[in-house]
Backbone as CSV, one residue per row, in Angstrom:
resi,resn,N_x,N_y,N_z,CA_x,CA_y,CA_z,C_x,C_y,C_z
1,MET,0.138,-2.847,-19.605,0.790,-3.666,-18.580,-0.103,-3.749,-17.352
2,SER,-0.342,-4.975,-16.852,-1.300,-5.162,-15.771,-0.735,-4.801,-14.400
3,VAL,0.570,-4.836,-14.227,1.236,-4.546,-12.949,0.635,-5.398,-11.836
4,ASN,0.474,-6.701,-12.090,-0.136,-7.593,-11.109,0.857,-8.571,-10.487
5,ASN,2.153,-8.227,-10.560,3.179,-9.060,-9.951,4.459,-8.229,-9.830
6,PRO,5.431,-8.654,-9.009,6.629,-7.831,-8.799,7.454,-7.602,-10.058
7,ALA,7.457,-8.560,-10.998,8.218,-8.366,-12.238,7.599,-7.243,-13.073
8,SER,6.281,-7.201,-13.141,5.629,-6.141,-13.915,5.853,-4.784,-13.259
9,ARG,5.894,-4.763,-11.921,6.120,-3.485,-11.238,7.549,-2.985,-11.460
10,LEU,8.537,-3.870,-11.353,9.916,-3.449,-11.606,10.087,-3.031,-13.056
11,LEU,9.496,-3.769,-13.962,9.583,-3.440,-15.382,9.000,-2.055,-15.652
12,LYS,7.849,-1.764,-15.053,7.213,-0.455,-15.243,8.083,0.655,-14.672
13,ILE,8.689,0.427,-13.513,9.556,1.432,-12.903,10.776,1.697,-13.778
14,ILE,11.379,0.629,-14.308,12.548,0.799,-15.180,12.155,1.531,-16.457
15,GLN,11.029,1.179,-17.027,10.570,1.860,-18.244,10.285,3.331,-17.982
16,ASP,9.721,3.646,-16.831,9.536,5.053,-16.463,10.885,5.739,-16.303
17,GLY,11.856,5.004,-15.755,13.192,5.572,-15.574,13.890,5.859,-16.887
18,GLN,13.608,5.061,-17.907,14.223,5.268,-19.220,13.695,6.538,-19.898
19,LYS,12.596,7.074,-19.406,12.038,8.309,-19.941,12.600,9.558,-19.255
20,GLN,13.342,9.343,-18.175,13.912,10.462,-17.440,15.164,11.002,-18.132
21,LYS,15.480,12.265,-17.877,16.693,12.866,-18.427,17.913,12.174,-17.844
22,LYS,18.799,11.740,-18.720,19.923,10.942,-18.261,21.037,11.762,-17.618
23,ASP,21.032,13.083,-17.831,22.110,13.895,-17.266,21.766,14.456,-15.890
24,GLN,20.598,14.092,-15.351,20.230,14.585,-14.027,20.756,13.659,-12.945
25,GLN,20.726,14.141,-11.725,21.170,13.335,-10.592,20.185,12.192,-10.360
26,ALA,20.706,11.042,-9.948,19.855,9.872,-9.727,18.756,10.157,-8.707
27,ALA,19.066,10.948,-7.688,18.065,11.275,-6.668,16.869,11.978,-7.288
28,ASP,17.111,12.890,-8.223,16.017,13.624,-8.868,15.184,12.698,-9.744
29,ALA,15.854,11.778,-10.426,15.127,10.829,-11.271,14.241,9.923,-10.430
30,TRP,14.781,9.389,-9.344,13.986,8.518,-8.468,12.814,9.274,-7.859
31,ALA,13.041,10.519,-7.464,11.959,11.311,-6.874,10.805,11.474,-7.857
32,ALA,11.133,11.685,-9.122,10.098,11.837,-10.144,9.377,10.515,-10.409
33,ILE,10.133,9.428,-10.499,9.548,8.120,-10.801,8.626,7.656,-9.684
34,LEU,9.050,7.859,-8.439,8.327,7.329,-7.284,7.414,8.357,-6.628
35,ASN,7.333,9.549,-7.234,6.439,10.608,-6.744,6.740,10.962,-5.283
36,VAL,8.005,11.216,-5.012,8.463,11.585,-3.675,9.020,13.010,-3.735
37,PRO,8.707,13.877,-2.765,9.300,15.218,-2.757,10.826,15.156,-2.750
38,LYS,11.464,15.980,-3.567,12.916,15.922,-3.698,13.641,16.181,-2.379
39,ASP,13.036,17.000,-1.507,13.724,17.365,-0.268,13.492,16.354,0.861
40,ASP,12.693,15.334,0.624,12.441,14.323,1.654,13.365,13.125,1.398
41,LYS,14.608,13.279,1.787,15.614,12.264,1.490,15.342,10.945,2.205
42,SER,14.844,11.010,3.429,14.573,9.785,4.171,13.495,8.961,3.481
43,LEU,12.430,9.625,3.056,11.356,8.926,2.368,11.843,8.372,1.037
44,LEU,12.660,9.157,0.327,13.188,8.716,-0.958,14.044,7.459,-0.791
45,LEU,14.910,7.450,0.210,15.759,6.284,0.457,14.907,5.054,0.786
46,SER,13.838,5.274,1.556,12.954,4.165,1.907,12.294,3.575,0.670
47,ARG,11.792,4.443,-0.213,11.093,3.959,-1.401,12.062,3.303,-2.387
48,VAL,13.242,3.862,-2.545,14.234,3.244,-3.430,14.635,1.877,-2.878
49,GLY,14.740,1.782,-1.554,15.045,0.498,-0.935,13.989,-0.552,-1.254
50,GLN,12.733,-0.128,-1.300,11.659,-1.061,-1.661,11.785,-1.511,-3.112
51,VAL,12.196,-0.617,-3.987,12.427,-0.995,-5.387,13.567,-2.007,-5.462
52,MET,14.604,-1.777,-4.678,15.757,-2.679,-4.687,15.399,-4.075,-4.174
53,ALA,14.303,-4.178,-3.429,13.867,-5.485,-2.927,13.057,-6.260,-3.961
54,LEU,12.647,-5.623,-5.049,11.809,-6.295,-6.038,12.493,-7.480,-6.730
55,PRO,13.766,-7.394,-7.096,14.390,-8.582,-7.714,14.290,-9.820,-6.833
56,GLY,14.499,-9.666,-5.537,14.373,-10.795,-4.627,12.946,-11.321,-4.562
57,ALA,11.976,-10.395,-4.615,10.569,-10.803,-4.605,10.225,-11.574,-5.878
58,ILE,10.762,-11.129,-7.003,10.531,-11.829,-8.271,11.111,-13.235,-8.205
59,LYS,12.327,-13.336,-7.698,12.983,-14.642,-7.574,12.125,-15.591,-6.722
60,GLY,11.638,-15.082,-5.591,10.821,-15.906,-4.724,9.545,-16.388,-5.393
61,GLU,8.915,-15.523,-6.182,7.682,-15.890,-6.867,7.948,-16.884,-8.004
62,ILE,9.008,-16.655,-8.760,9.348,-17.572,-9.861,9.646,-18.964,-9.326
63,GLU,10.327,-19.043,-8.204,10.697,-20.340,-7.646,9.497,-21.113,-7.105
64,GLN,8.357,-20.446,-6.989,7.126,-21.134,-6.587,6.457,-21.846,-7.764
65,LEU,6.910,-21.561,-8.977,6.289,-22.146,-10.173,6.927,-23.484,-10.513
66,ASP,6.090,-24.458,-10.796,6.573,-25.768,-11.226,6.672,-25.818,-12.753
67,ASN,7.414,-26.776,-13.230,7.475,-27.056,-14.671,8.038,-25.908,-15.507
68,ILE,8.894,-25.082,-14.907,9.628,-24.081,-15.682,11.089,-24.157,-15.262
69,ASN,11.955,-23.649,-16.105,13.380,-23.610,-15.810,13.656,-22.338,-15.008
70,HIS,13.805,-22.454,-13.704,14.002,-21.291,-12.844,15.276,-20.534,-13.210
71,GLN,16.344,-21.275,-13.474,17.619,-20.632,-13.790,17.514,-19.810,-15.068
72,LEU,16.822,-20.325,-16.053,16.665,-19.612,-17.312,15.805,-18.360,-17.120
73,HIS,14.728,-18.482,-16.359,13.852,-17.340,-16.122,14.554,-16.235,-15.325
74,LEU,15.541,-16.625,-14.519,16.217,-15.650,-13.658,17.621,-15.306,-14.159
75,LYS,17.867,-15.526,-15.428,19.182,-15.255,-16.005,19.562,-13.778,-15.882
76,TRP,18.577,-12.906,-15.847,18.801,-11.464,-15.754,19.175,-11.015,-14.336
77,LEU,18.912,-11.853,-13.337,18.996,-11.429,-11.935,20.373,-10.935,-11.501
78,PRO,21.477,-11.655,-11.782,22.790,-11.155,-11.336,23.103,-9.757,-11.862
79,SER,22.731,-9.495,-13.123,23.006,-8.179,-13.701,22.230,-7.077,-12.979
80,VAL,20.971,-7.342,-12.673,20.154,-6.338,-11.996,20.631,-6.134,-10.557
81,GLU,20.970,-7.217,-9.887,21.484,-7.087,-8.517,22.785,-6.283,-8.504
82,LYS,23.615,-6.476,-9.507,24.858,-5.705,-9.601,24.557,-4.235,-9.859
83,SER,23.561,-3.958,-10.684,23.177,-2.577,-10.979,22.687,-1.866,-9.727
84,PHE,21.852,-2.546,-8.945,21.382,-1.948,-7.693,22.515,-1.838,-6.682
85,GLY,23.480,-2.740,-6.771,24.597,-2.713,-5.847,25.474,-1.485,-5.998
86,ILE,25.548,-0.938,-7.215,26.391,0.252,-7.437,25.578,1.552,-7.356
87,LEU,24.271,1.419,-7.064,23.406,2.597,-7.063,23.815,3.587,-5.991
88,ASN,23.966,4.831,-6.413,24.263,5.946,-5.517,23.386,7.108,-5.964
89,LEU,22.679,7.713,-5.058,21.746,8.779,-5.427,22.440,10.028,-5.953
90,GLN,23.766,10.100,-5.774,24.502,11.277,-6.224,25.045,11.134,-7.649
91,ILE,25.022,9.926,-8.208,25.577,9.735,-9.546,24.614,10.248,-10.605
92,GLN,25.117,10.390,-11.828,24.228,10.739,-12.931,23.306,9.555,-13.221
93,TRP,22.087,9.876,-13.587,21.076,8.854,-13.799,21.494,7.850,-14.878
94,LYS,22.179,8.322,-15.913,22.541,7.427,-17.012,23.483,6.314,-16.555
95,GLN,24.264,6.560,-15.506,25.189,5.539,-15.020,24.434,4.333,-14.455
96,PHE,23.211,4.562,-14.018,22.389,3.469,-13.509,21.455,2.922,-14.572
97,ILE,20.679,3.786,-15.195,19.587,3.312,-16.053,20.100,2.648,-17.328
98,GLU,21.276,3.036,-17.813,21.794,2.445,-19.045,22.281,1.006,-18.840
99,ARG,22.351,0.564,-17.605,22.730,-0.821,-17.325,21.592,-1.792,-17.643
100,PHE,20.381,-1.262,-17.796,19.221,-2.104,-18.103,19.067,-2.179,-19.618
101,ASN,19.751,-3.167,-20.211,19.776,-3.312,-21.657,18.586,-4.150,-22.132
102,ALA,18.539,-4.400,-23.428,17.408,-5.131,-24.017,17.296,-6.546,-23.459
103,GLU,18.426,-7.185,-23.203,18.399,-8.546,-22.676,17.777,-8.579,-21.276
104,THR,18.141,-7.594,-20.452,17.577,-7.526,-19.098,16.075,-7.264,-19.147
105,ILE,15.670,-6.328,-20.003,14.246,-6.008,-20.137,13.470,-7.239,-20.609
106,PHE,14.042,-7.974,-21.563,13.366,-9.177,-22.053,13.208,-10.205,-20.931
107,GLY,14.247,-10.359,-20.121,14.167,-11.301,-19.006,13.057,-10.935,-18.030
108,LEU,12.913,-9.654,-17.751,11.831,-9.195,-16.868,10.466,-9.423,-17.513
109,GLU,10.397,-9.224,-18.813,9.130,-9.448,-19.530,8.719,-10.919,-19.472
110,VAL,9.692,-11.824,-19.584,9.403,-13.259,-19.502,8.862,-13.600,-18.105
111,CYS,9.483,-13.036,-17.081,9.007,-13.279,-15.714,7.626,-12.658,-15.501
112,ASP,7.418,-11.488,-16.044,6.112,-10.837,-15.946,5.035,-11.722,-16.563
113,ASP,5.338,-12.282,-17.725,4.366,-13.147,-18.394,4.068,-14.391,-17.556
114,ALA,5.109,-15.012,-17.019,4.920,-16.243,-16.238,4.130,-15.975,-14.959
115,LEU,4.482,-14.906,-14.259,3.797,-14.607,-12.999,2.398,-14.058,-13.243
116,GLY,2.240,-13.286,-14.297,0.918,-12.746,-14.606,-0.091,-13.824,-14.926
117,ARG,0.380,-14.921,-15.516,-0.524,-16.029,-15.864,-0.725,-16.999,-14.705
118,ASN,0.314,-17.189,-13.897,0.272,-18.250,-12.893,0.140,-17.763,-11.450
119,ARG,0.608,-16.567,-11.146,0.542,-16.049,-9.774,0.147,-14.575,-9.774
120,PRO,-0.972,-14.251,-10.430,-1.366,-12.838,-10.494,-1.887,-12.328,-9.155
121,GLU,-1.559,-11.092,-8.848,-2.105,-10.427,-7.670,-3.331,-9.613,-8.082
122,LYS,-4.161,-9.299,-7.119,-5.301,-8.437,-7.402,-4.806,-7.045,-7.766
123,ILE,-5.578,-6.336,-8.558,-5.225,-4.987,-8.990,-6.269,-4.013,-8.459
124,ALA,-5.828,-2.982,-7.789,-6.739,-1.969,-7.260,-7.056,-0.942,-8.335
125,ASP,-8.257,-0.423,-8.300,-8.651,0.627,-9.230,-7.913,1.920,-8.894
126,PRO,-7.211,2.538,-9.850,-6.446,3.762,-9.559,-7.309,4.886,-8.996
127,GLY,-8.520,5.026,-9.517,-9.417,6.068,-9.014,-9.799,5.847,-7.565
128,SER,-10.014,4.587,-7.200,-10.355,4.255,-5.818,-9.187,4.557,-4.883
129,LEU,-7.971,4.246,-5.334,-6.799,4.526,-4.511,-6.596,6.025,-4.335
130,GLU,-6.801,6.780,-5.400,-6.647,8.234,-5.318,-7.654,8.830,-4.342
131,SER,-8.904,8.368,-4.430,-9.939,8.851,-3.524,-9.643,8.447,-2.088
132,LEU,-9.166,7.219,-1.906,-8.835,6.726,-0.574,-7.729,7.558,0.054
133,LEU,-6.684,7.856,-0.706,-5.572,8.650,-0.186,-6.028,10.058,0.168
134,LYS,-6.895,10.620,-0.638,-7.434,11.951,-0.362,-8.174,11.967,0.976
135,ASP,-9.011,10.962,1.199,-9.774,10.880,2.447,-8.867,10.630,3.649
136,VAL,-7.867,9.779,3.469,-6.937,9.486,4.558,-6.159,10.739,4.954
137,ASN,-5.667,11.484,3.980,-4.927,12.713,4.276,-5.811,13.737,4.992
138,ALA,-7.075,13.813,4.604,-8.004,14.733,5.259,-8.200,14.351,6.716
139,LEU,-8.358,13.055,6.984,-8.546,12.601,8.357,-7.302,12.844,9.208
140,ILE,-6.131,12.606,8.641,-4.892,12.836,9.383,-4.766,14.311,9.753
141,ALA,-5.110,15.186,8.823,-5.045,16.617,9.104,-6.039,17.005,10.193
142,ASP,-7.262,16.481,10.122,-8.295,16.830,11.101,-8.026,16.210,12.465
143,LEU,-7.258,15.143,12.500,-6.958,14.468,13.758,-6.185,15.377,14.712
144,LYS,-5.477,16.355,14.179,-4.728,17.301,15.007,-5.632,18.050,15.971
145,GLU,-6.820,18.403,15.487,-7.691,19.277,16.246,-8.801,18.546,16.993
146,ASP,-8.978,17.269,16.737,-10.103,16.557,17.327,-9.820,16.179,18.783
147,GLU,-10.825,16.302,19.626,-10.672,16.027,21.053,-10.941,14.553,21.355
148,LEU,-10.151,13.696,20.804,-10.228,12.262,21.074,-9.336,11.923,22.261
149,SER,-9.656,10.834,22.950,-8.759,10.364,23.994,-7.466,9.874,23.343
150,PRO,-6.351,9.944,24.062,-5.054,9.584,23.451,-5.024,8.185,22.849
151,ASP,-5.664,7.191,23.506,-5.592,5.834,22.972,-6.350,5.699,21.662
152,LEU,-7.489,6.371,21.534,-8.241,6.317,20.287,-7.517,7.091,19.193
153,ARG,-6.909,8.203,19.570,-6.164,8.991,18.585,-4.984,8.188,18.046
154,ASP,-4.289,7.515,18.941,-3.159,6.680,18.511,-3.634,5.561,17.592
155,PHE,-4.740,4.928,17.947,-5.288,3.830,17.150,-5.625,4.300,15.744
156,ILE,-6.349,5.406,15.646,-6.762,5.920,14.341,-5.556,6.385,13.536
157,PHE,-4.644,7.098,14.197,-3.474,7.621,13.482,-2.603,6.497,12.929
158,GLU,-2.393,5.468,13.728,-1.554,4.352,13.277,-2.137,3.699,12.030
159,HIS,-3.439,3.417,12.048,-4.044,2.733,10.914,-4.139,3.646,9.690
160,LEU,-4.410,4.913,9.891,-4.446,5.839,8.759,-3.078,5.941,8.102
161,THR,-2.026,5.995,8.908,-0.676,6.137,8.365,-0.254,4.887,7.608
162,LEU,-0.626,3.720,8.129,-0.319,2.478,7.423,-1.029,2.436,6.074
163,VAL,-2.280,2.893,6.031,-3.016,2.924,4.768,-2.387,3.940,3.818
164,LYS,-2.047,5.104,4.341,-1.420,6.147,3.514,-0.145,5.629,2.855
165,ASN,0.713,5.001,3.646,1.965,4.477,3.093,1.706,3.378,2.066
166,ALA,0.746,2.501,2.354,0.454,1.403,1.435,-0.076,1.917,0.098
167,VAL,-0.905,2.956,0.126,-1.418,3.525,-1.123,-0.284,4.188,-1.902
168,GLU,0.531,4.971,-1.211,1.625,5.678,-1.884,2.672,4.706,-2.429
169,GLU,2.792,3.538,-1.832,3.780,2.549,-2.265,3.183,1.483,-3.177
170,TYR,1.935,1.658,-3.579,1.261,0.652,-4.403,2.034,0.382,-5.694
171,LYS,2.617,1.409,-6.286,3.370,1.249,-7.526,4.541,0.286,-7.350
172,ILE,5.069,0.216,-6.130,6.229,-0.634,-5.862,5.807,-1.986,-5.282
173,ARG,4.918,-1.962,-4.314,4.629,-3.156,-3.518,3.325,-3.854,-3.883
174,GLY,2.499,-3.205,-4.690,1.247,-3.824,-5.077,0.202,-3.784,-3.981
175,ILE,-0.780,-4.677,-4.075,-1.954,-4.605,-3.204,-1.767,-5.287,-1.853
176,ARG,-0.751,-6.104,-1.701,-0.640,-6.901,-0.486,-0.543,-6.076,0.800
177,PRO,0.194,-4.961,0.853,0.176,-4.156,2.085,-1.215,-3.604,2.416
178,LEU,-2.018,-3.301,1.404,-3.383,-2.847,1.650,-4.231,-3.991,2.203
179,GLU,-4.068,-5.172,1.640,-4.778,-6.338,2.157,-4.383,-6.616,3.607
180,ALA,-3.088,-6.472,3.883,-2.595,-6.732,5.238,-3.201,-5.763,6.238
181,GLU,-3.425,-4.527,5.826,-4.020,-3.552,6.741,-5.473,-3.894,7.039
182,VAL,-6.226,-4.407,6.061,-7.593,-4.849,6.331,-7.573,-5.983,7.352
183,GLU,-6.663,-6.938,7.171,-6.540,-8.036,8.131,-6.169,-7.512,9.512
184,ARG,-5.228,-6.579,9.552,-4.754,-6.031,10.826,-5.894,-5.318,11.560
185,LEU,-6.654,-4.522,10.831,-7.757,-3.786,11.441,-8.857,-4.727,11.916
186,THR,-9.145,-5.743,11.100,-10.146,-6.733,11.490,-9.735,-7.428,12.782
187,GLY,-8.480,-7.816,12.866,-7.983,-8.463,14.078,-8.026,-7.551,15.283
188,ALA,-7.707,-6.271,15.088,-7.720,-5.314,16.196,-9.116,-5.161,16.779
189,VAL,-10.123,-5.108,15.905,-11.499,-4.968,16.368,-11.969,-6.250,17.053
190,ALA,-11.567,-7.394,16.518,-11.952,-8.668,17.130,-11.357,-8.810,18.525
191,ARG,-10.119,-8.342,18.695,-9.462,-8.442,19.999,-10.009,-7.429,20.997
192,ASN,-10.396,-6.251,20.495,-10.830,-5.183,21.394,-12.061,-4.484,20.816
193,PRO,-13.250,-5.091,20.954,-14.470,-4.500,20.378,-14.777,-3.101,20.911
194,GLN,-14.297,-2.798,22.116,-14.594,-1.485,22.697,-14.011,-0.347,21.871
195,VAL,-12.894,-0.603,21.196,-12.296,0.462,20.405,-13.212,0.831,19.242
196,TRP,-13.929,-0.156,18.720,-14.903,0.104,17.651,-16.074,0.907,18.180
197,ILE,-16.593,0.515,19.362,-17.739,1.207,19.952,-17.387,2.655,20.267
198,ARG,-16.234,2.863,20.900,-15.860,4.208,21.348,-15.548,5.138,20.178
199,THR,-14.879,4.622,19.151,-14.574,5.497,18.015,-15.843,5.912,17.280
200,ARG,-16.841,5.037,17.225,-18.090,5.366,16.536,-18.908,6.428,17.260
201,GLU,-18.518,6.762,18.474,-19.222,7.805,19.226,-18.774,9.200,18.812
202,THR,-17.782,9.312,17.935,-17.274,10.603,17.479,-17.454,10.740,15.976
203,ASP,-17.598,11.971,15.504,-17.739,12.201,14.062,-16.502,11.750,13.314
204,LEU,-15.338,12.060,13.869,-14.108,11.661,13.183,-13.981,10.142,13.154
205,GLY,-14.403,9.498,14.243,-14.362,8.041,14.273,-15.272,7.424,13.233
206,LYS,-16.445,7.996,13.045,-17.361,7.501,12.004,-16.741,7.671,10.619
207,ARG,-16.091,8.798,10.398,-15.409,9.005,9.116,-14.293,7.977,8.931
208,PHE,-13.584,7.683,10.015,-12.500,6.702,9.956,-13.028,5.348,9.491
209,TRP,-14.132,4.860,10.084,-14.655,3.553,9.712,-15.203,3.560,8.293
210,HIS,-15.733,4.701,7.870,-16.196,4.796,6.483,-15.023,4.631,5.516
211,VAL,-13.916,5.294,5.819,-12.726,5.194,4.966,-12.171,3.769,4.991
212,MET,-12.152,3.155,6.155,-11.668,1.778,6.237,-12.590,0.826,5.459
213,GLY,-13.885,1.134,5.438,-14.793,0.345,4.617,-14.466,0.463,3.144
214,ASN,-14.138,1.669,2.715,-13.724,1.867,1.319,-12.433,1.116,1.013
215,LEU,-11.536,1.063,1.993,-10.302,0.286,1.817,-10.624,-1.186,1.603
216,ALA,-11.518,-1.729,2.422,-11.855,-3.144,2.304,-12.517,-3.446,0.967
217,ILE,-13.352,-2.534,0.514,-13.984,-2.727,-0.793,-12.931,-2.655,-1.900
218,ALA,-11.971,-1.742,-1.770,-10.931,-1.597,-2.797,-10.082,-2.855,-2.905
219,THR,-9.874,-3.548,-1.794,-9.042,-4.741,-1.830,-9.867,-5.996,-2.118
220,THR,-11.106,-6.044,-1.613,-12.008,-7.181,-1.814,-11.258,-8.495,-1.679
221,ILE,-10.872,-8.806,-0.458,-9.982,-9.943,-0.239,-10.686,-11.089,0.469
222,VAL,-10.099,-12.269,0.325,-10.503,-13.441,1.092,-9.298,-13.880,1.899
223,VAL,-9.437,-13.928,3.226,-8.322,-14.286,4.091,-8.770,-15.422,4.993
224,GLY,-8.269,-16.617,4.742,-8.648,-17.756,5.568,-10.150,-17.925,5.590
225,GLN,-10.723,-17.880,6.792,-12.153,-18.034,6.939,-12.879,-16.700,6.901
226,LEU,-12.154,-15.600,6.714,-12.794,-14.291,6.684,-13.055,-13.873,5.248
227,GLN,-14.292,-13.572,4.929,-14.627,-13.040,3.609,-14.851,-11.548,3.775
228,ILE,-14.002,-10.751,3.144,-14.093,-9.300,3.279,-14.262,-8.721,1.891
229,GLY,-15.344,-8.031,1.656,-15.563,-7.510,0.326,-16.638,-6.459,0.291
230,HIS,-17.513,-6.524,-0.690,-18.492,-5.470,-0.869,-19.536,-5.432,0.237
231,GLU,-19.644,-6.492,1.064,-20.562,-6.450,2.191,-19.954,-5.710,3.386
232,VAL,-18.751,-5.152,3.192,-17.993,-4.608,4.297,-18.723,-3.520,5.056
233,PHE,-19.763,-2.960,4.471,-20.390,-1.817,5.098,-21.426,-2.151,6.174
234,ASP,-21.826,-3.395,6.359,-22.905,-3.694,7.295,-22.437,-4.146,8.676
235,ALA,-21.481,-5.037,8.746,-21.171,-5.671,10.026,-20.536,-4.728,11.027
236,LEU,-19.860,-3.692,10.568,-19.278,-2.736,11.505,-20.237,-1.598,11.827
237,SER,-21.449,-1.668,11.338,-22.443,-0.680,11.750,-23.810,-1.329,11.927
238,PRO,-23.919,-2.369,12.763,-25.189,-3.027,12.965,-26.181,-2.104,13.654
239,GLY,-27.445,-2.328,13.396,-28.469,-1.446,13.912,-28.569,-1.429,15.412
240,ASP,-28.200,-2.511,16.089,-28.362,-2.547,17.540,-27.167,-1.972,18.282
241,GLY,-26.171,-1.465,17.531,-25.034,-0.817,18.172,-24.042,-1.773,18.800
242,THR,-24.123,-3.063,18.488,-23.176,-4.026,19.047,-21.993,-4.189,18.113
243,PRO,-20.814,-4.441,18.659,-19.617,-4.555,17.823,-19.627,-5.840,17.029
244,PRO,-18.836,-5.890,15.924,-18.739,-7.117,15.134,-17.999,-8.190,15.899
245,THR,-18.251,-9.437,15.563,-17.539,-10.549,16.188,-16.887,-11.390,15.114
246,VAL,-15.819,-12.073,15.486,-15.122,-12.983,14.579,-15.126,-14.360,15.206
247,GLN,-15.587,-15.360,14.482,-15.680,-16.715,15.000,-14.786,-17.642,14.183
248,THR,-14.206,-18.622,14.852,-13.345,-19.585,14.175,-14.159,-20.486,13.270
249,ASP,-13.598,-20.770,12.070,-14.198,-21.702,11.120,-15.585,-21.281,10.643
250,VAL,-15.863,-19.989,10.706,-17.141,-19.479,10.201,-16.842,-18.340,9.249
251,GLU,-17.500,-18.333,8.104,-17.304,-17.218,7.179,-17.948,-15.968,7.772
252,VAL,-17.173,-14.916,7.872,-17.659,-13.695,8.501,-17.592,-12.562,7.492
253,ASN,-18.675,-11.868,7.285,-18.679,-10.680,6.445,-18.504,-9.469,7.334
254,ILE,-17.394,-8.759,7.150,-17.100,-7.628,8.021,-17.300,-6.342,7.246
255,ASN,-18.257,-5.537,7.678,-18.629,-4.345,6.939,-18.344,-3.076,7.708
256,MET,-17.799,-2.118,7.021,-17.550,-0.825,7.624,-18.755,0.086,7.416
257,LEU,-18.677,1.246,8.041,-19.825,2.101,8.179,-20.231,2.810,6.899
258,THR,-21.517,2.783,6.566,-22.055,3.673,5.534,-23.157,4.528,6.088
259,ASN,-23.826,4.038,7.127,-24.929,4.808,7.688,-24.394,6.067,8.350
260,ASP,-25.251,6.941,8.656,-25.001,8.182,9.405,-23.670,8.845,9.048
261,PHE,-23.360,8.904,7.741,-22.119,9.570,7.340,-22.322,10.316,6.042
262,ASP,-21.883,11.556,6.024,-21.935,12.369,4.820,-20.627,12.203,4.074
263,THR,-20.672,11.670,2.858,-19.432,11.386,2.118,-18.774,12.624,1.544
264,ASN,-19.428,13.765,1.607,-18.825,14.984,1.062,-17.882,15.593,2.085
265,GLU,-16.752,14.981,2.247,-15.771,15.426,3.235,-14.639,16.172,2.563
266,LYS,-14.051,17.059,3.325,-12.905,17.789,2.779,-11.673,16.923,2.847
267,SER,-10.648,17.292,2.089,-9.423,16.493,2.062,-8.211,17.388,2.003
268,SER,-7.253,17.150,2.914,-6.004,17.895,2.884,-5.053,17.280,3.893
269,GLY,-3.742,17.641,3.785,-2.789,17.294,4.807,-2.036,16.008,4.541
270,THR,-0.803,15.948,5.053,0.006,14.737,4.935,0.834,14.552,6.187
271,LEU,1.030,13.317,6.581,1.939,12.970,7.660,2.546,11.614,7.339
272,PRO,3.811,11.386,7.663,4.444,10.192,7.142,4.393,8.909,7.957
273,LYS,4.558,8.889,9.270,4.873,7.637,9.957,3.966,7.409,11.163
274,PRO,3.809,6.139,11.586,2.861,5.843,12.648,3.355,6.142,14.049
275,ALA,4.112,7.222,14.216,4.455,7.710,15.540,3.772,9.057,15.668
276,LEU,2.930,9.219,16.682,2.088,10.415,16.761,2.940,11.643,17.022
277,PRO,2.921,12.665,16.135,3.747,13.862,16.327,3.229,14.723,17.455
278,ASN,4.097,15.622,17.934,3.701,16.583,18.944,2.587,17.483,18.396
279,GLY,1.687,17.852,19.271,0.640,18.782,18.856,-0.631,18.106,18.407
280,TYR,-0.677,16.773,18.394,-1.890,16.079,17.970,-2.815,15.947,19.166
281,GLY,-4.002,16.551,19.021,-4.992,16.460,20.069,-4.790,17.540,21.107
282,LYS,-5.815,17.752,21.870,-5.769,18.782,22.905,-5.687,18.132,24.262
283,SER,-4.874,18.682,25.101,-4.737,18.115,26.448,-5.372,19.048,27.470
């Protein structure tokens, strides 16, 4: 299964759910399927909510296709919406998962086939995502002790957390949140080149741009007039020390840092949300 559209992602999640023990609590089954710690109820609810949004995403994508019978392709939708409507994390898993019968699975497979052929999304390499998450977690952990100014620390922490969440949610949301973060970071640097210059003056900042370069390579996206891909490593580390620029109606290759960086970095630590916790940085 290519998992290159919302129907394939929901189908994969349901199929993983059918492998879970049916006599366990729904919360435990979801935690296993979505790789969320059982005791992190807030995170679990957030991720399950994203799964519940997939039927609507499938409907929106199917309705973009011409020359197909939308009603026929979405015949499974009311049943799935009803199943999610009765979902309670305290019920036995079988009360939810057994509602996905062969007819529903077939309907999702038909949508997967249609979207996979006509509206496929890019697919990230699993190894690249795993490595990216490892590096992001290491940077978040090290950010606690680094003597960065508060504005730079906030900038780095916000973008690292957005990347962390997007990687962890890739199974549900696909590559688009990762692509959006590359666009967001590119725009931030274009609006405020000084943040790029100042962060590159620190070791942690150099590591940050290296990781963001790996993110851009992993997504290899084209956004409007911006071409972002394997050249990502040059433009954000030009030899003369000047920041990158973005021009209207001009193809721009935006590259993150590869020079002056040792890739053998340690990795550890996790933090969930883009609000800087107490204790980050020294005052």
